[in-house]
N, C-alpha and C positions, 0 to 999 in steps of 0.2 A: 419439683417440676423443672424440666430443662429450659435453659435460656431460650426465649422466643416462642415457647410453647403456650398455647392458649389454655386457660383454665378449663374450657370445654373439653379438651383432650383428657385432662385429669378426671373430669366427671365421667367420660366414656370408659376410662379404665375402672372407675368405681362401679359402673354399671356391669362391666365384664366380670368384675370380681364377685359382684352380687349373684349373677347368674351362675358362675362357676362354683361358688360356695354352696349353692342349692342343687348342684348337679344338673343344671338346665342347659349347659353348653359345654362342648369339648373344644371349642374354637380357641386359637391362640389369642392372647390379649391384643388390643388394637395398637399398643405401643409397648416398648420394653417396660417391665415393672421391676424395680429394684427390690431386694429382700427387705430393706428398711420400710419401703412403702407397703409391701404386703403385710408386714407386721402391724403397721398403723391401721391399714384397712381391716385386718383381722380383729384388732382391738375395738375399732368402731363398730364393726358388725356384731360382735358378740356382746359388746356393752349395750346394744339395742335389743337384745333378746331378753324377754321377760317371761321366765319359765319356758313353757312350750309355745308361747305366742310370739311369732315373728312379726316384725314391722314390715309394712309393704314397701315395694320398690321406690315409690314416690317419696315417702317419708325419709327413707334411707338417703336418697339423692338430695333431698332438701337439707338434711343434716350435714351431709358431706360437703355441700356447697358452702354452708355457713362456716364450716371448719376447714375451708379450702387451704388456709395457710399451713396446715399440718401435713399436706400431701407433697412433700419435697422429696426428690430422688437423690440419694447419695451419689456423689461423683459427677453431677451435672454442674455446668458453669452458669453463673448468673442467677437472676431472679425469675419470677414467673410472669405470665401475661395477664390480660384483663380477666376480672372475675364477673364480667357481664357478657350477655349475648346481644348482638346488635341487629336491629331492624333498620334498614336504610330507607329513608323517606326521600323520594325523588319527585319534586313538584315545583311549579313556578312560584317564586316569592317576589318577583319583580315583573313589571309590565302589566298589561290590561287584565290579566287573569291572576294577579298576585294574591287575590282573595282566596283562590283555591288552596295555595300553600298554607296561608295563614289559618284558615278555618280547618283544613285537614290536620294540621299539627295539633290543634286543640283536641280534635276527635281522637286521633291516634294515641295521644298521651293519656286520655281517659282510659283507653283500653289497656295501655301498658301499666298504668298505676294499678288497675284492678288485677292484672296478671301477676304483677310482683307482690301484691298483697296476698295473693293466693299461693305464693311459694315460688313464682317464677317459671320459666320455661325449662322443664327438666331440672328443676332445682336451681336454676341460674336466673338472676335478675336480668331484665331486658332494659336496654336504653335505645332511644330513637336518635339516630344521627341523620341530620337533614342536609340536603344539597339542593341548591336552586338551579333549575334548568333554564331559567330566564325565557322559557318558551322558545328555546333555540336548540336545534338538533345537535349542533357541534358541542355546545355547552353540556347538554344532557349526556352525550357520549363520554366526555371527560369525567363528568360527575359520577356516572354509574361505575366507571372503572375505579375511581377512588373508593366508593362505598364497598365494592367487592374486594379489591386488591389491598387497600390500605386499612380500611375499617373492619374488614372481615364480616360483612353483613350476611346473616343467615337467609334473608329474604329482602326484596325491594318492594316498597309500598309506593305505587305510582308507576309511571307518570301519566300525563294527559295524552289525548289522541295525537296531538301534533308532534310530540317527541318520541312516543312509544315505538313507532316503526324503526327509528334509528338505533334503539338500544336492545331490541329483541335478540338479535344474534349474539350480542355480548353476554346476555344473561344465559342463553342456552349453551353457549360454548363454555361458560364458567360454571354451569350447573347450579345456578342460584336462581330461584323462582322469583318472578315478578307477579305481584297481586295488585292490580290497578283498580282503585275505586273511582277513577275519573276518566277512563278511556272508553268512549263509545264507538270508536272507529270500527267500521265494518271489516277492516283488514283482519281483525281477530276472529271473525265468524268461522273461518276455516283454518286459520293458522294457530290459534290458541291451543292450550292443553299440554304442550311440550315445554314446561317451565314457564308458560305464560297463562295467567289467569286474570279474571276481573270480577269485581263485585257490583259493577254498574251494568246496566243493560246496553245492548248493542244499539247503534244508530239505526240498524235494520228494523228495530222495534220502535225506537223514539221517533224517527221520521214518519213512520206509519201512524203513530199516535197523533202527531201534528196534523197529518192529512185527515184523520178521522174527525178531529175537532172541527176543521173547516167544513167537512161534508155534513157532520151531524148538526151544524148550526145553519145549514141551508145554503152555503156558498157553492156556486157552481164553477166560478172562474177565479183563479188566484194568480198572484205573482210570487216568485221565490227569489230571495236574495240570500247570499251566503258568502262568508269570508273564504277566499280562495286558498285554503290550506287543507291538510288532511282531515281535520275534524269538521271543518265547515263543508267541504265537498261531500264527505260521508253522510252527514245529516241532510244537507240540502237535496242531494240527488235522491235520497230515499223519500223525502217529502214529495218530490215530483212523481216518482214512480208509484208511490202509494195513492196520491190523489187521482192520478190517471186510472189506476186500477179500480178506484171507487166510482169511476164514471165522470170525474171532473175534468176541467181543462186548465192547463197552466199557460197563461197568456205570455208571460215573460220570465226569463231566467237571467239573473244578473249576478256575476261573480265579482266580489269586492276585494280590492287590494287593502290589506290592513295598514294602519298607521297614517292614513291621510287626514288632513284637516277639513276636507270638504267632500261630501258625497252627493252634491246637488245634481250632478249630471247622471249619476246612477239612479237617483230617486226619479228624475224625469223619465228615464228609460223604463223603470219598473212600473210607473203609474201612467204610462202613455195610453193604456187601454182602460184606465179607471177601474182597477180591480177593487173589490170590496174587502178583500182579505189578502194580506201579504205575510208570507212566512219569512222570518229573518233569523239567520244563524250567525252569531258574531259574539265577540267578547263585550264586556261592559263599556269599555272606552269607545270602541267603534260603534257599538249599539247606541250609546247616548248621543254621539255626534249625528248619526243618521236620524234618530227620532227628534232631536232638537230642530234639525234642518227640515224635516218633514212637516213639523208643526209650523215653522216659519212660513213654509210654502202653502200651507192650507190644503194639502193634497187629499185629506179625508181617508176613509177606510179604517179597517181594524187590523191590528198586528197579531201574529202568532209567533212568540219568541221561544228560542231554544232555552234549555235549562241553564246555560251560562249566565243568562240575564234574569233568572228567577231568584234574585236576591232582594233582601229587604232594602238595602241601600240603593239599589238600582231603581226600584219602584218609587222610592222617596225622591231620588234625584231627578227623575224624569217628570214625576208629579202628574198633574191633572191631564195633560195630553194623552197619557197612556190609559186613561180610564176606559173600561170595557174590553181592552185588549187581553189576549190570552198568553199563557206560558204553560209549559209542561215541566214536570219534575218527578223524581221517584215518589212512589206512594209510601208514606210512613208506615212503619212496621208494627203498630199496635202497642201492647203493654211494654215491651222491651224498648221501643222507641221513646215512649213517654219517660221511662227512667233515664235513658240516655239524654233526652232533650233537657230534662231538669238539670243534670250535671253539666251539660254543655253551656246552658244559659248561665249557670252560676260561675263558670270560668270565663266565658267570653262576653257576658253582658248582652247577649242577643240570642235569638232563636237559632237552631241549627241551620246552617246554610246548605245549598245543594251539595251532594256528595259526602257530607260529613258522617251520616250513619254508615255509608258504604266504606269510609275510611276506618271507622271504628271496627267494622266487621272484618276488613282486610287484615288488620293487626291480630284480631282474635283467631282468625283462620290460620295464620302463620304459626301462632303459638300452639294451637290445638293440634296442628299437623305435626309439629315437632314432638309433642307429647305422644302422639300415635306412633311416630317413627322411633321414639326413645332416643332421639338424636337432634341436636341443634344444627347439624350440617344441612346446607341448602339442598344438596343432592339427595339426602335421605328424606327430608321432610316434603319435598316437592311432590312426590308420588302419593302422599297422604292428603293433599289439599282437597281434591274432590271427595275422597272417602269420608272425611269428617264433616262434610257439608250435607250429607244425605244418607238415607237408608240405615238409620239406627235409632237409638233412644234420643228423643228430642231434648236438647239442652240449650239454655240461653245465656250461660255465663261460662267463663273459663274454669272456675272452680268445679262446677257441676260436670263439665266436659272432661276435665283431668281426672276427677274421681271415677267417672264411668270407664274411661280408658284404662285406668289403673286396675279396675276390677274385671277387665277383659271384655267390656261391653262396647260395641260399635255405637257411634254417636251421629246425630243429625243436628248440626248447629243452626239455629234460627236466631238472627241477631236484631240489631237496631233497625236495619233496613228490611226486616221480614225474613222469610225463608231464603236461604242462600244455597240453592241446589246447583252446584257447578257441574257442568257437562264434561264429557271426555274432551271436548274442544276448548274447555276453560271458560265457557260462557254461562250466563244465567238468563232465565226468563223472568221478567218482573212486570208488574202492572205500573201504571202511571197515574199521578194526580194531575188534575186539570185546575189551573189557577186563573183567576181574572183579577185585573187591577181595579182597585176602588179609586184610583187617582192619587194614592199615597202609599199603598201597600198591596201585597198579593193576598188573595183570599181563595182558599180551595173551594171550588164549586162542583167538582165531580171527579170521577176516576174512569180510567180505561183499562179493562182487564187484558192481560197478555193474550188470552185465548181469542179475543176479538181482533187480534192483529194478524191472524193467519190468512192473509189475502195477497 
């Protein structure tokens, strides 16, 4: 293999040779192939023939990946590149949503371990390379360039709503797909699909779900508070629009500056009309300050919290004052979720946090799309992401999906978060779980079907 060339390129040449040897292509090889390499490939190919029975393409690629060191090209200078494919994880590991990065990493590594145990992505093991966005758009921009240009990521998993708009153009120009498990921003409602996908529901649905919780519980007037950034505005504005569409009245709208030590004036404004229900969209640090100061002031009412605060630690930290308040989160996905949850808990020592099933599914979709494309190149696999998520034989694991694709069968991946049917705009429609605080933890008390949010 030539100096600086990735092992993925050698695997692509192996794939070309496989197709050419079977008379399935007349195309030129994807890179120059020396006579010595053709001899090696020929020997490997025919050594794997057992009588009239030919091994399948996937087995061939897995074997050649293991034997990667033998595929050296005479006359090239230097050694070879990496023998792994990279999925870049772009999430916050610092700041008030640091838990998103920490929990997502656990979930994505579960997926990667299962993919590698099943033979890897087109016969190549995957590794996760993580970068911290610090919930900062400039930092996220530098981080995604590193993942693409230096690490050679086949796909980017993440980021959150706040930083996604800053990196979309880079991904599209580089032809490397983003699959975000954590971005609800409504910006993607129309812009997604061109290298931009997500496995989490849009705020256009989540905000309506919050509005329905308030109306279904008999509240006619509410106040809405949200952090004044992309994610906060996206969710908060949808709550307002949804509640009014359901015939309710929003008495006060309060935009919050994140990072403050006191929100007493904002609380006074929000509660000036004594609302019985207040929707709050914020991170865990801002949310806890607000709720602690609300409790100190004895303002009363019930809260409806965005899924950023629907974590075990947040419910425990706020404690008794939060009792009877609501939060929304993704609806768990059944048997596959149970399997994922058991593995997550064994690794993290806690139940799956919000967005973790979606993170697992994002990694699985990237790998299955690569299998469908027969290429680990971002530009090749991007077009297969919607295709492997719907309209085929239902599969719930990488092994089953790869086997079906190898047999020429279209697949419909249903994962830990449930059905993941990605639209042409890169979005999904999903139902929501309704949680209520017991004063120390969140307990699921209901669900809201996606079909009930068409208003």
